Short mmCIF file of the C-alpha atoms (twelve columns), coordinates in Angstrom:
data_MODEL
# 
_entry.id   MODEL 
# 
loop_
_atom_site.group_PDB 
_atom_site.id 
_atom_site.type_symbol 
_atom_site.label_atom_id 
_atom_site.label_alt_id 
_atom_site.label_comp_id 
_atom_site.label_asym_id 
_atom_site.label_seq_id 
_atom_site.Cartn_x 
_atom_site.Cartn_y 
_atom_site.Cartn_z 
_atom_site.pdbx_PDB_model_num 
ATOM 1   C CA . MET A 1   108.470 200.897 213.864 1 
ATOM 2   C CA . ASP A 2   106.643 203.812 212.220 1 
ATOM 3   C CA . PRO A 3   102.886 203.399 211.526 1 
ATOM 4   C CA . ALA A 4   103.284 203.257 207.733 1 
ATOM 5   C CA . ARG A 5   105.840 200.455 207.914 1 
ATOM 6   C CA . ARG A 6   103.743 198.590 210.501 1 
ATOM 7   C CA . ARG A 7   100.693 198.859 208.225 1 
ATOM 8   C CA . ARG A 8   102.707 197.486 205.318 1 
ATOM 9   C CA . LEU A 9   104.082 194.587 207.372 1 
ATOM 10  C CA . VAL A 10  100.615 193.632 208.642 1 
ATOM 11  C CA . GLY A 11  99.314  193.774 205.080 1 
ATOM 12  C CA . LEU A 12  102.118 191.499 203.845 1 
ATOM 13  C CA . LEU A 13  101.410 188.985 206.617 1 
ATOM 14  C CA . LEU A 14  97.713  188.984 205.669 1 
ATOM 15  C CA . VAL A 15  98.551  188.283 202.008 1 
ATOM 16  C CA . LEU A 16  100.908 185.478 203.049 1 
ATOM 17  C CA . ALA A 17  98.203  183.971 205.272 1 
ATOM 18  C CA . ALA A 18  95.785  184.137 202.350 1 
ATOM 19  C CA . ALA A 19  98.340  182.472 200.057 1 
ATOM 20  C CA . ALA A 20  98.860  179.667 202.574 1 
ATOM 21  C CA . SER A 21  95.101  179.123 202.816 1 
ATOM 22  C CA . PHE A 22  94.742  179.071 199.034 1 
ATOM 23  C CA . GLY A 23  97.669  176.645 198.915 1 
ATOM 24  C CA . LEU A 24  95.756  174.089 200.987 1 
ATOM 25  C CA . MET A 25  92.881  174.094 198.504 1 
ATOM 26  C CA . ALA A 26  94.528  171.471 196.260 1 
ATOM 27  C CA . LEU A 27  94.476  168.953 199.122 1 
ATOM 28  C CA . PHE A 28  90.800  169.621 199.853 1 
ATOM 29  C CA . ALA A 29  89.975  169.386 196.148 1 
ATOM 30  C CA . ARG A 30  91.659  165.999 195.853 1 
ATOM 31  C CA . LEU A 31  89.490  164.646 198.670 1 
ATOM 32  C CA . ALA A 32  86.344  166.152 197.110 1 
ATOM 33  C CA . TYR A 33  87.083  164.593 193.709 1 
ATOM 34  C CA . ALA A 34  87.666  161.232 195.366 1 
ATOM 35  C CA . ALA A 35  84.168  161.594 196.856 1 
ATOM 36  C CA . GLY A 36  82.614  161.872 193.389 1 
ATOM 37  C CA . MET A 37  82.550  165.606 192.666 1 
ATOM 38  C CA . ASN A 38  83.492  167.344 189.418 1 
ATOM 39  C CA . PRO A 39  85.254  170.760 189.216 1 
ATOM 40  C CA . PRO A 40  82.184  172.900 188.323 1 
ATOM 41  C CA . SER A 41  80.134  171.423 191.178 1 
ATOM 42  C CA . LEU A 42  82.975  171.860 193.648 1 
ATOM 43  C CA . LEU A 43  83.464  175.504 192.673 1 
ATOM 44  C CA . ALA A 44  79.727  176.214 192.896 1 
ATOM 45  C CA . LEU A 45  79.414  174.683 196.376 1 
ATOM 46  C CA . ARG A 46  82.598  176.424 197.473 1 
ATOM 47  C CA . PHE A 47  81.290  179.885 196.674 1 
ATOM 48  C CA . ILE A 48  77.673  179.284 197.752 1 
ATOM 49  C CA . ILE A 49  78.710  178.086 201.231 1 
ATOM 50  C CA . ALA A 50  81.333  180.813 201.566 1 
ATOM 51  C CA . GLY A 51  78.863  183.492 200.477 1 
ATOM 52  C CA . ALA A 52  76.283  182.375 203.026 1 
ATOM 53  C CA . CYS A 53  78.859  182.426 205.838 1 
ATOM 54  C CA . ILE A 54  80.198  185.874 204.995 1 
ATOM 55  C CA . ALA A 55  76.668  187.276 204.579 1 
ATOM 56  C CA . LEU A 56  75.869  186.177 208.150 1 
ATOM 57  C CA . MET A 57  79.113  187.752 209.408 1 
ATOM 58  C CA . VAL A 58  78.439  191.045 207.608 1 
ATOM 59  C CA . ARG A 59  74.889  191.172 208.993 1 
ATOM 60  C CA . TRP A 60  76.035  190.325 212.531 1 
ATOM 61  C CA . ARG A 61  78.690  193.057 212.458 1 
ATOM 62  C CA . GLY A 62  76.319  195.571 210.870 1 
ATOM 63  C CA . GLU A 63  78.785  196.528 208.137 1 
ATOM 64  C CA . ARG A 64  77.620  198.495 205.129 1 
ATOM 65  C CA . MET A 65  77.792  196.964 201.692 1 
ATOM 66  C CA . PRO A 66  79.812  198.782 199.007 1 
ATOM 67  C CA . ARG A 67  77.906  200.976 196.592 1 
ATOM 68  C CA . GLY A 68  78.313  202.760 193.306 1 
ATOM 69  C CA . ARG A 69  81.537  202.304 191.374 1 
ATOM 70  C CA . ALA A 70  83.086  200.050 194.022 1 
ATOM 71  C CA . LEU A 71  80.065  197.726 193.978 1 
ATOM 72  C CA . GLY A 72  80.087  197.441 190.189 1 
ATOM 73  C CA . GLY A 73  83.796  196.744 190.106 1 
ATOM 74  C CA . LEU A 74  83.598  194.093 192.815 1 
ATOM 75  C CA . VAL A 75  80.732  192.373 191.004 1 
ATOM 76  C CA . ALA A 76  82.881  192.276 187.860 1 
ATOM 77  C CA . MET A 77  85.799  190.896 189.881 1 
ATOM 78  C CA . GLY A 78  83.641  188.013 191.082 1 
ATOM 79  C CA . THR A 79  81.488  187.165 188.074 1 
ATOM 80  C CA . VAL A 80  84.200  187.608 185.453 1 
ATOM 81  C CA . PHE A 81  87.807  187.690 186.642 1 
ATOM 82  C CA . TYR A 82  87.873  185.393 189.677 1 
ATOM 83  C CA . ALA A 83  85.272  182.880 188.501 1 
ATOM 84  C CA . LEU A 84  86.706  182.530 185.006 1 
ATOM 85  C CA . VAL A 85  90.258  182.185 186.345 1 
ATOM 86  C CA . ALA A 86  89.107  179.231 188.463 1 
ATOM 87  C CA . GLN A 87  87.309  177.603 185.529 1 
ATOM 88  C CA . ALA A 88  90.259  178.179 183.163 1 
ATOM 89  C CA . TYR A 89  92.658  176.617 185.672 1 
ATOM 90  C CA . PHE A 90  90.654  173.429 186.153 1 
ATOM 91  C CA . VAL A 91  89.996  172.959 182.428 1 
ATOM 92  C CA . ALA A 92  93.650  173.658 181.591 1 
ATOM 93  C CA . LEU A 93  94.628  170.713 183.796 1 
ATOM 94  C CA . LEU A 94  92.798  168.422 181.366 1 
ATOM 95  C CA . HIS A 95  95.012  169.566 178.466 1 
ATOM 96  C CA . ALA A 96  98.440  170.121 180.049 1 
ATOM 97  C CA . SER A 97  100.544 168.818 182.906 1 
ATOM 98  C CA . ALA A 98  99.922  170.316 186.344 1 
ATOM 99  C CA . ALA A 99  103.506 171.608 186.446 1 
ATOM 100 C CA . LEU A 100 103.167 173.482 183.147 1 
ATOM 101 C CA . VAL A 101 99.755  174.939 184.074 1 
ATOM 102 C CA . ALA A 102 101.050 176.168 187.433 1 
ATOM 103 C CA . LEU A 103 104.189 177.657 185.897 1 
ATOM 104 C CA . VAL A 104 102.200 179.581 183.260 1 
ATOM 105 C CA . LEU A 105 99.464  180.672 185.710 1 
ATOM 106 C CA . TYR A 106 101.963 182.067 188.209 1 
ATOM 107 C CA . THR A 107 103.379 184.508 185.717 1 
ATOM 108 C CA . PHE A 108 100.603 186.817 186.975 1 
ATOM 109 C CA . PRO A 109 102.842 188.675 189.489 1 
ATOM 110 C CA . VAL A 110 105.130 189.775 186.655 1 
ATOM 111 C CA . LEU A 111 102.069 190.802 184.602 1 
ATOM 112 C CA . VAL A 112 100.777 192.883 187.536 1 
ATOM 113 C CA . MET A 113 104.128 194.617 188.000 1 
ATOM 114 C CA . ALA A 114 104.496 195.263 184.262 1 
ATOM 115 C CA . ALA A 115 100.981 196.760 184.049 1 
ATOM 116 C CA . ASN A 116 101.572 199.012 187.046 1 
ATOM 117 C CA . ILE A 117 104.862 200.240 185.589 1 
ATOM 118 C CA . ALA A 118 103.462 200.750 182.075 1 
ATOM 119 C CA . PHE A 119 100.089 202.306 182.880 1 
ATOM 120 C CA . PHE A 120 99.954  203.497 186.503 1 
ATOM 121 C CA . GLY A 121 103.253 205.269 187.119 1 
ATOM 122 C CA . GLU A 122 104.947 202.689 189.324 1 
ATOM 123 C CA . ARG A 123 108.752 202.931 189.459 1 
ATOM 124 C CA . ALA A 124 110.723 199.905 188.251 1 
ATOM 125 C CA . THR A 125 113.246 199.702 191.088 1 
ATOM 126 C CA . GLY A 126 116.098 197.224 191.162 1 
ATOM 127 C CA . ARG A 127 114.657 195.546 194.261 1 
ATOM 128 C CA . LYS A 128 111.296 194.933 192.585 1 
ATOM 129 C CA . LEU A 129 112.969 193.455 189.518 1 
ATOM 130 C CA . LEU A 130 115.112 191.234 191.762 1 
ATOM 131 C CA . VAL A 131 112.013 190.055 193.647 1 
ATOM 132 C CA . ALA A 132 110.289 189.229 190.329 1 
ATOM 133 C CA . LEU A 133 113.339 187.248 189.176 1 
ATOM 134 C CA . LEU A 134 113.584 185.337 192.472 1 
ATOM 135 C CA . THR A 135 109.886 184.438 192.501 1 
ATOM 136 C CA . MET A 136 109.908 183.139 188.916 1 
ATOM 137 C CA . LEU A 137 113.110 181.132 189.486 1 
ATOM 138 C CA . GLY A 138 111.677 179.830 192.748 1 
ATOM 139 C CA . LEU A 139 108.433 178.785 191.072 1 
ATOM 140 C CA . ALA A 140 110.220 177.027 188.215 1 
ATOM 141 C CA . THR A 141 112.427 175.158 190.683 1 
ATOM 142 C CA . THR A 142 109.654 174.341 193.169 1 
ATOM 143 C CA . ILE A 143 107.098 173.146 190.634 1 
ATOM 144 C CA . GLY A 144 109.493 171.161 188.467 1 
ATOM 145 C CA . GLY A 145 107.773 168.121 186.994 1 
ATOM 146 C CA . GLU A 146 107.090 167.278 183.399 1 
ATOM 147 C CA . LEU A 147 106.340 170.384 181.338 1 
ATOM 148 C CA . ARG A 148 104.073 168.990 178.635 1 
ATOM 149 C CA . GLY A 149 100.711 169.988 177.226 1 
ATOM 150 C CA . GLU A 150 98.521  170.987 174.320 1 
ATOM 151 C CA . TRP A 151 98.259  174.558 173.107 1 
ATOM 152 C CA . LEU A 152 94.703  174.712 174.476 1 
ATOM 153 C CA . GLY A 153 95.936  173.964 177.996 1 
ATOM 154 C CA . ILE A 154 98.742  176.517 177.712 1 
ATOM 155 C CA . GLY A 155 96.327  179.122 176.343 1 
ATOM 156 C CA . LEU A 156 93.830  178.572 179.151 1 
ATOM 157 C CA . ALA A 157 96.561  178.796 181.783 1 
ATOM 158 C CA . LEU A 158 97.809  182.035 180.220 1 
ATOM 159 C CA . ALA A 159 94.233  183.372 180.126 1 
ATOM 160 C CA . GLY A 160 94.000  182.532 183.828 1 
ATOM 161 C CA . ALA A 161 97.224  184.447 184.493 1 
ATOM 162 C CA . PHE A 162 95.944  187.560 182.684 1 
ATOM 163 C CA . GLY A 163 92.556  187.223 184.409 1 
ATOM 164 C CA . TYR A 164 94.065  186.985 187.876 1 
ATOM 165 C CA . ALA A 165 96.393  189.912 187.139 1 
ATOM 166 C CA . ALA A 166 93.359  191.979 186.126 1 
ATOM 167 C CA . TYR A 167 91.534  190.838 189.284 1 
ATOM 168 C CA . ILE A 168 94.387  192.068 191.494 1 
ATOM 169 C CA . ILE A 169 94.882  195.371 189.668 1 
ATOM 170 C CA . VAL A 170 91.163  196.189 189.719 1 
ATOM 171 C CA . GLY A 171 90.893  195.092 193.348 1 
ATOM 172 C CA . ASP A 172 93.815  197.309 194.340 1 
ATOM 173 C CA . ARG A 173 91.929  200.346 193.108 1 
ATOM 174 C CA . LEU A 174 88.544  199.305 194.499 1 
ATOM 175 C CA . ALA A 175 89.682  198.037 197.906 1 
ATOM 176 C CA . GLN A 176 90.531  201.528 199.155 1 
ATOM 177 C CA . GLY A 177 87.929  202.399 201.769 1 
ATOM 178 C CA . VAL A 178 85.910  199.181 201.285 1 
ATOM 179 C CA . PRO A 179 85.741  196.912 204.391 1 
ATOM 180 C CA . PRO A 180 87.200  193.483 203.537 1 
ATOM 181 C CA . LEU A 181 84.166  191.397 204.551 1 
ATOM 182 C CA . PRO A 182 81.511  193.274 202.531 1 
ATOM 183 C CA . GLY A 183 83.930  193.554 199.619 1 
ATOM 184 C CA . GLY A 184 84.736  189.865 199.807 1 
ATOM 185 C CA . LEU A 185 81.027  189.029 199.994 1 
ATOM 186 C CA . VAL A 186 80.301  190.782 196.703 1 
ATOM 187 C CA . VAL A 187 83.212  189.002 194.996 1 
ATOM 188 C CA . ILE A 188 82.155  185.594 196.339 1 
ATOM 189 C CA . LEU A 189 78.486  186.026 195.395 1 
ATOM 190 C CA . GLY A 190 79.563  186.927 191.881 1 
ATOM 191 C CA . CYS A 191 81.716  183.799 191.763 1 
ATOM 192 C CA . ALA A 192 78.803  181.721 193.083 1 
ATOM 193 C CA . PHE A 193 76.535  182.912 190.281 1 
ATOM 194 C CA . THR A 194 79.016  182.187 187.480 1 
ATOM 195 C CA . SER A 195 80.107  178.859 188.995 1 
ATOM 196 C CA . ALA A 196 76.488  177.720 189.421 1 
ATOM 197 C CA . VAL A 197 75.858  178.354 185.730 1 
ATOM 198 C CA . PHE A 198 78.874  176.213 184.804 1 
ATOM 199 C CA . ALA A 199 77.801  173.468 187.250 1 
ATOM 200 C CA . LEU A 200 74.287  173.274 185.840 1 
ATOM 201 C CA . ALA A 201 75.699  173.083 182.319 1 
ATOM 202 C CA . ALA A 202 78.129  170.271 183.226 1 
ATOM 203 C CA . GLY A 203 75.781  168.358 185.562 1 
ATOM 204 C CA . VAL A 204 75.759  168.749 189.343 1 
ATOM 205 C CA . ARG A 205 77.663  166.054 191.255 1 
ATOM 206 C CA . LEU A 206 77.564  166.236 195.065 1 
ATOM 207 C CA . PRO A 207 80.076  164.529 197.399 1 
ATOM 208 C CA . GLN A 208 79.121  160.965 198.328 1 
ATOM 209 C CA . THR A 209 80.999  160.733 201.633 1 
ATOM 210 C CA . ALA A 210 81.272  162.691 204.879 1 
ATOM 211 C CA . LEU A 211 84.972  163.281 204.162 1 
ATOM 212 C CA . GLY A 212 84.014  164.794 200.822 1 
ATOM 213 C CA . TRP A 213 81.628  167.234 202.499 1 
ATOM 214 C CA . ALA A 214 84.322  168.095 205.058 1 
ATOM 215 C CA . ALA A 215 86.707  168.855 202.194 1 
ATOM 216 C CA . VAL A 216 84.105  171.147 200.590 1 
ATOM 217 C CA . CYS A 217 83.692  172.993 203.902 1 
ATOM 218 C CA . GLY A 218 87.470  173.318 204.207 1 
ATOM 219 C CA . ILE A 219 87.665  174.908 200.771 1 
ATOM 220 C CA . ALA A 220 84.698  177.190 201.503 1 
ATOM 221 C CA . LEU A 221 85.724  178.373 204.974 1 
ATOM 222 C CA . LEU A 222 89.532  178.356 205.025 1 
ATOM 223 C CA . SER A 223 90.489  178.602 201.357 1 
ATOM 224 C CA . THR A 224 87.731  181.068 200.454 1 
ATOM 225 C CA . VAL A 225 86.122  183.001 203.354 1 
ATOM 226 C CA . PHE A 226 89.335  183.599 205.266 1 
ATOM 227 C CA . ALA A 227 91.633  183.677 202.241 1 
ATOM 228 C CA . ILE A 228 89.672  186.252 200.221 1 
ATOM 229 C CA . ALA A 229 88.988  188.523 203.218 1 
ATOM 230 C CA . ALA A 230 92.658  188.403 204.274 1 
ATOM 231 C CA . PHE A 231 93.855  189.003 200.719 1 
ATOM 232 C CA . LEU A 232 91.584  192.025 200.157 1 
ATOM 233 C CA . GLU A 233 92.630  193.571 203.482 1 
ATOM 234 C CA . GLY A 234 96.302  192.915 202.727 1 
ATOM 235 C CA . LEU A 235 95.899  194.266 199.191 1 
ATOM 236 C CA . ASN A 236 94.486  197.464 200.657 1 
ATOM 237 C CA . ARG A 237 97.655  197.870 202.734 1 
ATOM 238 C CA . VAL A 238 100.488 196.879 200.385 1 
ATOM 239 C CA . GLY A 239 99.228  197.387 196.818 1 
ATOM 240 C CA . SER A 240 98.878  195.071 193.864 1 
ATOM 241 C CA . THR A 241 102.512 194.370 192.918 1 
ATOM 242 C CA . THR A 242 103.578 193.370 196.434 1 
ATOM 243 C CA . ALA A 243 100.400 191.319 196.963 1 
ATOM 244 C CA . ALA A 244 100.911 189.484 193.668 1 
ATOM 245 C CA . MET A 245 104.564 188.658 194.409 1 
ATOM 246 C CA . ALA A 246 103.760 187.461 197.934 1 
ATOM 247 C CA . SER A 247 101.009 185.221 196.539 1 
ATOM 248 C CA . THR A 248 103.662 183.001 194.950 1 
ATOM 249 C CA . LEU A 249 103.962 181.385 198.379 1 
ATOM 250 C CA . GLU A 250 100.780 179.479 197.496 1 
ATOM 251 C CA . PRO A 251 102.337 176.659 195.390 1 
ATOM 252 C CA . VAL A 252 105.093 176.252 197.993 1 
ATOM 253 C CA . VAL A 253 102.446 175.598 200.662 1 
ATOM 254 C CA . THR A 254 100.682 173.170 198.298 1 
ATOM 255 C CA . VAL A 255 103.859 171.160 197.730 1 
ATOM 256 C CA . LEU A 256 104.900 171.141 201.406 1 
ATOM 257 C CA . SER A 257 101.434 170.208 202.671 1 
ATOM 258 C CA . ALA A 258 101.180 167.390 200.119 1 
ATOM 259 C CA . ALA A 259 104.507 166.051 201.356 1 
ATOM 260 C CA . ALA A 260 103.504 166.350 205.024 1 
ATOM 261 C CA . LEU A 261 99.921  165.086 204.828 1 
ATOM 262 C CA . LEU A 262 99.849  162.840 201.756 1 
ATOM 263 C CA . GLY A 263 103.378 161.464 201.854 1 
ATOM 264 C CA . GLU A 264 104.324 162.863 198.454 1 
ATOM 265 C CA . PRO A 265 108.096 163.070 197.833 1 
ATOM 266 C CA . LEU A 266 109.906 166.307 198.657 1 
ATOM 267 C CA . SER A 267 112.972 166.894 196.484 1 
ATOM 268 C CA . ALA A 268 115.979 169.117 197.091 1 
ATOM 269 C CA . SER A 269 114.937 171.310 194.148 1 
ATOM 270 C CA . THR A 270 111.529 171.855 195.744 1 
ATOM 271 C CA . VAL A 271 113.140 172.996 198.982 1 
ATOM 272 C CA . GLY A 272 115.576 175.224 197.089 1 
ATOM 273 C CA . GLY A 273 112.784 176.833 195.082 1 
ATOM 274 C CA . GLY A 274 110.797 177.455 198.242 1 
ATOM 275 C CA . LEU A 275 113.808 179.179 199.826 1 
ATOM 276 C CA . LEU A 276 114.106 181.471 196.791 1 
ATOM 277 C CA . ILE A 277 110.468 182.499 197.175 1 
ATOM 278 C CA . VAL A 278 110.892 183.035 200.928 1 
ATOM 279 C CA . THR A 279 113.924 185.230 200.165 1 
ATOM 280 C CA . ALA A 280 111.770 187.267 197.773 1 
ATOM 281 C CA . VAL A 281 109.120 187.670 200.475 1 
ATOM 282 C CA . ILE A 282 111.759 188.906 202.950 1 
ATOM 283 C CA . LEU A 283 112.894 191.472 200.391 1 
ATOM 284 C CA . LEU A 284 109.284 192.581 200.015 1 
ATOM 285 C CA . ALA A 285 108.997 193.022 203.784 1 
ATOM 286 C CA . ARG A 286 112.135 195.183 203.823 1 
ATOM 287 C CA . THR A 287 111.038 197.372 200.903 1 
ATOM 288 C CA . PRO A 288 110.590 200.969 202.098 1 
ATOM 289 C CA . HIS A 289 107.031 202.263 202.208 1 
ATOM 290 C CA . PRO A 290 106.267 204.028 198.922 1 
ATOM 291 C CA . SER A 291 105.424 207.674 198.684 1 
ATOM 292 C CA . GLN A 292 101.801 208.626 198.564 1 
ATOM 293 C CA . GLY A 293 100.137 208.040 195.225 1 
ATOM 294 C CA . VAL A 294 102.506 205.334 194.045 1 
ATOM 295 C CA . VAL A 295 101.102 201.828 193.751 1 
ATOM 296 C CA . THR A 296 103.480 199.235 195.250 1 
# 
């Protein structure tokens, strides 16, 4: 295997690992809520703990922090795009069904691809369009459920989709040459600041049980520290469109883990939708490495 293709494959595996880690976050969140937490407090603790851990790792490894344009962009990614996407998602769940919110939110891969084609010179190949179609069909089939909600919930979910698309597109252009840990640290600290403001406004509620604290640590370490670092490194290798499409594995992991660990039912449509998304990921892995200067 030539070095360029190997780099792309490693990057895709990193994005998939990040998606799987993000996918487990719903299980941790359910345990944290059962222990008395509210969404703003959970998000604030998530990013504060994760930021402290990554700061220690960056200091231990002696890595340099990003500067200049990259630093400013990463701060914006954390304080605006990533933090507001998380807040929009959790508030949207209060005004629309989880299935509808997830289906609207996960239109972001198509938004990323459309933006890259329209504004950044990416070619609209038949394989990319097929992958987009398979991921959206797979999501609709996997998520299923009752698609109901108020316009506010739909609007917030759509705002989250546009925000996450912007986060990925900006990150794709800033991640070049930025080590994943220092870059991830800046993003997480920005998220911690914004989330702390929301938590103070809503009223801080800490977990009341040891299991609740364990769930918070799971979200902070696995679904944040590892997931963000792996995603940024993978994004640096494969580009924003491929990273966005591969991220649709996240709801599949959520559904499968809920079935395995919480005993939730697993329908034939869920399995079929997951297979469609896996097929799309395989097509991504087999996509030839793009020529220099073209965002994938």
